[in-house]
GULODREN-287114 format. One record per residue: residue number from 0; residue in one letter; x, y, z of N, C-alpha, C in turn. Coordinates in steps of 0.1 Angstrom, whole numbers, always signed. Each point is the difference from the previous one (the first is absolute). Layout:
{k=NUM&r=a&nu=X&nv=Y&nw=Z&cau=X&cav=Y&caw=Z&cu=X&cv=Y&cw=Z}
...
***
This chain:
{k=0&r=x&nu=+8&nv=-13&nw=-5&cau=-9&cav=+10&caw=+9&cu=+10&cv=+16&cw=-6}
{k=1&r=x&nu=-6&nv=+13&nw=-8&cau=+12&cav=+7&caw=-3&cu=-6&cv=+13&cw=+20}
{k=2&r=x&nu=+13&nv=+1&nw=-1&cau=+3&cav=+9&caw=+12&cu=-4&cv=+13&cw=-2}
{k=3&r=x&nu=-2&nv=+5&nw=-11&cau=-4&cav=+16&caw=-2&cu=-17&cv=+2&cw=+1}
{k=4&r=x&nu=-3&nv=+14&nw=+2&cau=-11&cav=+3&caw=-3&cu=-8&cv=-6&cw=-12}
{k=5&r=x&nu=-14&nv=+5&nw=+1&cau=-4&cav=-1&caw=-16&cu=+1&cv=+15&cw=+3}
{k=6&r=x&nu=+2&nv=+2&nw=-16&cau=-7&cav=+15&caw=-6&cu=-15&cv=+3&cw=+3}
{k=7&r=x&nu=-1&nv=+9&nw=+9&cau=-13&cav=+13&caw=-4&cu=+13&cv=+16&cw=+3}
{k=8&r=x&nu=-11&nv=+0&nw=-8&cau=+1&cav=+15&caw=-6&cu=+0&cv=+4&cw=+14}
{k=9&r=x&nu=+6&nv=+14&nw=+2&cau=-2&cav=+13&caw=+12&cu=-18&cv=-1&cw=+9}
{k=10&r=x&nu=-6&nv=+8&nw=-11&cau=-6&cav=+0&caw=-4&cu=-17&cv=-9&cw=+3}
{k=11&r=x&nu=+5&nv=-9&nw=-7&cau=-12&cav=-8&caw=+2&cu=-4&cv=-8&cw=+14}
{k=12&r=x&nu=+11&nv=-3&nw=+4&cau=-1&cav=-8&caw=+16&cu=-6&cv=-7&cw=-1}
{k=13&r=x&nu=-11&nv=-9&nw=+10&cau=+9&cav=-15&caw=-1&cu=-19&cv=-3&cw=-10}
{k=14&r=x&nu=+4&nv=-10&nw=-7&cau=-13&cav=-6&caw=-6&cu=+0&cv=-11&cw=+3}
{k=15&r=x&nu=-17&nv=-8&nw=-5&cau=+2&cav=-9&caw=-4&cu=+3&cv=-11&cw=-9}
{k=16&r=x&nu=-1&nv=+3&nw=-12&cau=+11&cav=+1&caw=-6&cu=+11&cv=-12&cw=+2}
{k=17&r=x&nu=+5&nv=+12&nw=+5&cau=+18&cav=-8&caw=+8&cu=+7&cv=-8&cw=+5}
{k=18&r=x&nu=-15&nv=+0&nw=+8&cau=+0&cav=-11&caw=+13&cu=-10&cv=-12&cw=-7}
{k=19&r=x&nu=-5&nv=+1&nw=-7&cau=-2&cav=-11&caw=-4&cu=+12&cv=-4&cw=-12}
{k=20&r=x&nu=+11&nv=+7&nw=-6&cau=+8&cav=-10&caw=-4&cu=+7&cv=-2&cw=+7}
{k=21&r=x&nu=+5&nv=+13&nw=+9&cau=+11&cav=-13&caw=+15&cu=-7&cv=-13&cw=+2}
{k=22&r=x&nu=-12&nv=+1&nw=+5&cau=-5&cav=-11&caw=+4&cu=+1&cv=-15&cw=-13}
{k=23&r=x&nu=+6&nv=+9&nw=-6&cau=-7&cav=-17&caw=-15&cu=+21&cv=-6&cw=-4}
{k=24&r=x&nu=+6&nv=+1&nw=+16&cau=+18&cav=-3&caw=-1&cu=-3&cv=-2&cw=+14}
{k=25&r=x&nu=-15&nv=-2&nw=+5&cau=-4&cav=-13&caw=+14&cu=-4&cv=-12&cw=-3}
{k=26&r=x&nu=+9&nv=-4&nw=+1&cau=-3&cav=-18&caw=-3&cu=-3&cv=-11&cw=+13}
{k=27&r=x&nu=-12&nv=-4&nw=-1&cau=+2&cav=-15&caw=+11&cu=+10&cv=-12&cw=-8}
{k=28&r=x&nu=+6&nv=-3&nw=+16&cau=+13&cav=-6&caw=-9&cu=-6&cv=-9&cw=-2}
{k=29&r=x&nu=-7&nv=-16&nw=-2&cau=-1&cav=-11&caw=-4&cu=-7&cv=+1&cw=-13}
{k=30&r=x&nu=-10&nv=+19&nw=-3&cau=-2&cav=+1&caw=-13&cu=+9&cv=+5&cw=-11}
{k=31&r=x&nu=+5&nv=-4&nw=-15&cau=+5&cav=+9&caw=+2&cu=-13&cv=+12&cw=-14}
{k=32&r=x&nu=-5&nv=+6&nw=+8&cau=-6&cav=+11&caw=-6&cu=-9&cv=+13&cw=+7}
{k=33&r=x&nu=+4&nv=+15&nw=+7&cau=+7&cav=+8&caw=+4&cu=-19&cv=+0&cw=+9}
{k=34&r=x&nu=+0&nv=+8&nw=+7&cau=-16&cav=+3&caw=+12&cu=-9&cv=+7&cw=-9}
{k=35&r=x&nu=+3&nv=+6&nw=-5&cau=-12&cav=+11&caw=-5&cu=-2&cv=-11&cw=-18}
{k=36&r=x&nu=+5&nv=-9&nw=-10&cau=-5&cav=-9&caw=-6&cu=-12&cv=-8&cw=+8}
{k=37&r=x&nu=+9&nv=-7&nw=+9&cau=-8&cav=-14&caw=+11&cu=-15&cv=+6&cw=+3}
{k=38&r=x&nu=-3&nv=+20&nw=+3&cau=-7&cav=+2&caw=+3&cu=+1&cv=-1&cw=+11}
{k=39&r=x&nu=+11&nv=+7&nw=+10&cau=-1&cav=-7&caw=+13&cu=-4&cv=+17&cw=+10}
{k=40&r=x&nu=+2&nv=+10&nw=-12&cau=-3&cav=+9&caw=+6&cu=-12&cv=+7&cw=-1}
{k=41&r=x&nu=-4&nv=+3&nw=+12&cau=-17&cav=-1&caw=-2&cu=-1&cv=+21&cw=-3}
{k=42&r=x&nu=+13&nv=+6&nw=+6&cau=+0&cav=+17&caw=+5&cu=+7&cv=+6&cw=+1}
{k=43&r=x&nu=+2&nv=+10&nw=-5&cau=+9&cav=+13&caw=+5&cu=+1&cv=+7&cw=-3}
{k=44&r=x&nu=-3&nv=+7&nw=+21&cau=-1&cav=+16&caw=+2&cu=+11&cv=+6&cw=+2}
{k=45&r=x&nu=+1&nv=+12&nw=-4&cau=+10&cav=+12&caw=+4&cu=+3&cv=+8&cw=+5}
{k=46&r=x&nu=+2&nv=+11&nw=+9&cau=-1&cav=+12&caw=+7&cu=+15&cv=+2&cw=-1}
{k=47&r=x&nu=+0&nv=+9&nw=-5&cau=+9&cav=+5&caw=-1&cu=+14&cv=-12&cw=-6}
{k=48&r=x&nu=+7&nv=+3&nw=+13&cau=+11&cav=-8&caw=+0&cu=+1&cv=-18&cw=+6}
{k=49&r=x&nu=-9&nv=-4&nw=+3&cau=-7&cav=-5&caw=+4&cu=-13&cv=-14&cw=-15}
{k=50&r=x&nu=+11&nv=-8&nw=+4&cau=-14&cav=-12&caw=-10&cu=+2&cv=-11&cw=+9}
{k=51&r=x&nu=-13&nv=-2&nw=-7&cau=-10&cav=-14&caw=+8&cu=-4&cv=-7&cw=-7}
{k=52&r=x&nu=+5&nv=-17&nw=+2&cau=+3&cav=-6&caw=-4&cu=-19&cv=-12&cw=+0}
{k=53&r=x&nu=-10&nv=-7&nw=-3&cau=-8&cav=-9&caw=+0&cu=+4&cv=-7&cw=-10}
{k=54&r=x&nu=-3&nv=-17&nw=+11&cau=+6&cav=-11&caw=-12&cu=-5&cv=-6&cw=+5}
{k=55&r=x&nu=+4&nv=-16&nw=-4&cau=-3&cav=-11&caw=+8&cu=+17&cv=-7&cw=-7}
{k=56&r=x&nu=-8&nv=-13&nw=+8&cau=+7&cav=-10&caw=-8&cu=-4&cv=-13&cw=-8}
{k=57&r=x&nu=+8&nv=-13&nw=-3&cau=-5&cav=-6&caw=-10&cu=-4&cv=-9&cw=+11}
{k=58&r=x&nu=+0&nv=-7&nw=+16&cau=-6&cav=-4&caw=+11&cu=+5&cv=+8&cw=+13}
{k=59&r=x&nu=-16&nv=-3&nw=+7&cau=+12&cav=+3&caw=+13&cu=+10&cv=-6&cw=+7}
{k=60&r=x&nu=-5&nv=-10&nw=-4&cau=+9&cav=-2&caw=+6&cu=+17&cv=-2&cw=-7}
{k=61&r=x&nu=+6&nv=+8&nw=-8&cau=+7&cav=+6&caw=-6&cu=+15&cv=-3&cw=+5}
{k=62&r=x&nu=+12&nv=-7&nw=+4&cau=+12&cav=+11&caw=+13&cu=+4&cv=+7&cw=-7}
{k=63&r=x&nu=+0&nv=+4&nw=-10&cau=+11&cav=+16&caw=-3&cu=-11&cv=+10&cw=+1}
{k=64&r=x&nu=-8&nv=-2&nw=+7&cau=-9&cav=+13&caw=+4&cu=+8&cv=+10&cw=+0}
{k=65&r=x&nu=+10&nv=-3&nw=+15&cau=+6&cav=+14&caw=+7&cu=+8&cv=+5&cw=-18}
{k=66&r=x&nu=+12&nv=-7&nw=-4&cau=+3&cav=+6&caw=-8&cu=-5&cv=+4&cw=-12}
{k=67&r=x&nu=-9&nv=-7&nw=-8&cau=-12&cav=+11&caw=-6&cu=-2&cv=+10&cw=+1}
{k=68&r=x&nu=-2&nv=+2&nw=+10&cau=-8&cav=+16&caw=+13&cu=+15&cv=+9&cw=-3}
{k=69&r=x&nu=+10&nv=-6&nw=+7&cau=+13&cav=+7&caw=-4&cu=+7&cv=+4&cw=-10}
{k=70&r=x&nu=-2&nv=-5&nw=-11&cau=+4&cav=+1&caw=-11&cu=-6&cv=+10&cw=-10}
{k=71&r=x&nu=-16&nv=+3&nw=+0&cau=-8&cav=+8&caw=+2&cu=+3&cv=+13&cw=-1}
{k=72&r=x&nu=+4&nv=+2&nw=+17&cau=+1&cav=+8&caw=+9&cu=+16&cv=+6&cw=-5}
{k=73&r=x&nu=+14&nv=-6&nw=-1&cau=+14&cav=+0&caw=-4&cu=-4&cv=+5&cw=-10}
{k=74&r=x&nu=-9&nv=+1&nw=-15&cau=+0&cav=+4&caw=-13&cu=-5&cv=+14&cw=+1}
{k=75&r=x&nu=-7&nv=-3&nw=+7&cau=-15&cav=+16&caw=-2&cu=+15&cv=+9&cw=+9}
{k=76&r=x&nu=+6&nv=-4&nw=+6&cau=+6&cav=+13&caw=+10&cu=+14&cv=+4&cw=-8}
{k=77&r=x&nu=+0&nv=-9&nw=-9&cau=+9&cav=+2&caw=-15&cu=-11&cv=+11&cw=-7}
{k=78&r=x&nu=-8&nv=+4&nw=-6&cau=-4&cav=+11&caw=-5&cu=-4&cv=+10&cw=+1}
{k=79&r=x&nu=+11&nv=+11&nw=-6&cau=-3&cav=+13&caw=+2&cu=-10&cv=+1&cw=+6}
{k=80&r=x&nu=+3&nv=+10&nw=+6&cau=-11&cav=+12&caw=+13&cu=-11&cv=-8&cw=+7}
{k=81&r=x&nu=+2&nv=-16&nw=+0&cau=+0&cav=-5&caw=+5&cu=+4&cv=-5&cw=+15}
{k=82&r=x&nu=+0&nv=+8&nw=+14&cau=+7&cav=-5&caw=+7&cu=-8&cv=-14&cw=+12}
{k=83&r=x&nu=-9&nv=+1&nw=+3&cau=+1&cav=-14&caw=+11&cu=-13&cv=-3&cw=-13}
{k=84&r=x&nu=-9&nv=-20&nw=+7&cau=+1&cav=-11&caw=-12&cu=-8&cv=-6&cw=+18}
{k=85&r=x&nu=-14&nv=-1&nw=-6&cau=-7&cav=-12&caw=+7&cu=-7&cv=-14&cw=-9}
{k=86&r=x&nu=-5&nv=-4&nw=+2&cau=+0&cav=-17&caw=-6&cu=-12&cv=+1&cw=+7}
{k=87&r=x&nu=-15&nv=-9&nw=-3&cau=-11&cav=-4&caw=+11&cu=+0&cv=-9&cw=-14}
{k=88&r=x&nu=+1&nv=-15&nw=+8&cau=-3&cav=-14&caw=+0&cu=-12&cv=-5&cw=-4}
{k=89&r=x&nu=-12&nv=+1&nw=-8&cau=-14&cav=+0&caw=+8&cu=-5&cv=-21&cw=-10}
{k=90&r=x&nu=-6&nv=-2&nw=+8&cau=-8&cav=-10&caw=-3&cu=-12&cv=+2&cw=-11}
{k=91&r=x&nu=-10&nv=+12&nw=+1&cau=-7&cav=+5&caw=-10&cu=-3&cv=+9&cw=-8}
{k=92&r=x&nu=-2&nv=-10&nw=-17&cau=+0&cav=-9&caw=-1&cu=+5&cv=-16&cw=-3}
{k=93&r=x&nu=-1&nv=-6&nw=+6&cau=+12&cav=-12&caw=-10&cu=+4&cv=+7&cw=-10}
{k=94&r=x&nu=+12&nv=-6&nw=+0&cau=+8&cav=+0&caw=-15&cu=-6&cv=-17&cw=-4}
{k=95&r=x&nu=+0&nv=+4&nw=-14&cau=-3&cav=-17&caw=-5&cu=+10&cv=+2&cw=-12}
{k=96&r=x&nu=+1&nv=-7&nw=-16&cau=+8&cav=+3&caw=-11&cu=-4&cv=+12&cw=-3}
{k=97&r=x&nu=-19&nv=-2&nw=-5&cau=-7&cav=+5&caw=-5&cu=+7&cv=+15&cw=-6}
{k=98&r=x&nu=+4&nv=+3&nw=+19&cau=+8&cav=+16&caw=-2&cu=+9&cv=+4&cw=-7}
{k=99&r=x&nu=+10&nv=-10&nw=-7&cau=+12&cav=+1&caw=-7&cu=-5&cv=+5&cw=-14}
{k=100&r=x&nu=+16&nv=+15&nw=-3&cau=-4&cav=-1&caw=-14&cu=+2&cv=-9&cw=-3}
{k=101&r=x&nu=-6&nv=+1&nw=-19&cau=+6&cav=-7&caw=-9&cu=+15&cv=-4&cw=-7}
{k=102&r=x&nu=+14&nv=+5&nw=+4&cau=+9&cav=+4&caw=+0&cu=+2&cv=-10&cw=+13}
{k=103&r=x&nu=-7&nv=+6&nw=+15&cau=+7&cav=-13&caw=+7&cu=-6&cv=-18&cw=-10}
{k=104&r=x&nu=-7&nv=+1&nw=+1&cau=-10&cav=-10&caw=-4&cu=+10&cv=-11&cw=-9}
{k=105&r=x&nu=+3&nv=+12&nw=-10&cau=+9&cav=-10&caw=-13&cu=+14&cv=+0&cw=+3}
{k=106&r=x&nu=+10&nv=+4&nw=+10&cau=+2&cav=-3&caw=+8&cu=+3&cv=-8&cw=+7}
{k=107&r=x&nu=-8&nv=-1&nw=+5&cau=-1&cav=-17&caw=+13&cu=-1&cv=-16&cw=-14}
{k=108&r=x&nu=-7&nv=+5&nw=-10&cau=-9&cav=-9&caw=-8&cu=-8&cv=-6&cw=+2}
{k=109&r=x&nu=-13&nv=+6&nw=+5&cau=-6&cav=+3&caw=+2&cu=-9&cv=+6&cw=-15}
{k=110&r=x&nu=-11&nv=-12&nw=-4&cau=-6&cav=-1&caw=-10&cu=-11&cv=+9&cw=+6}
{k=111&r=x&nu=-13&nv=+9&nw=-6&cau=-9&cav=+18&caw=+3&cu=-18&cv=-15&cw=+5}
***
């Protein structure tokens, strides 16, 4: 993962688009698809220089929960204009494969 800040024009502030692009660099270590394309990110909240992410995992028993949450926070803090970030893991709505993008399904070799 690149240690540099994501370039955002100084007047633009942090945008949802920039946050989602940054989140595409975060992966569940057991699945070779990013958390956005897996459909794990349910929402993003931006307040000044703080970003909150509401997301789920593929399974409530995921042993990588803390690692994924920390990866998301660490990646967001590298976005220019973000000084702090939080992740809320939720279980409703329940994740299922229908939440994946076509790109993710194709990468995993799933037929539509």
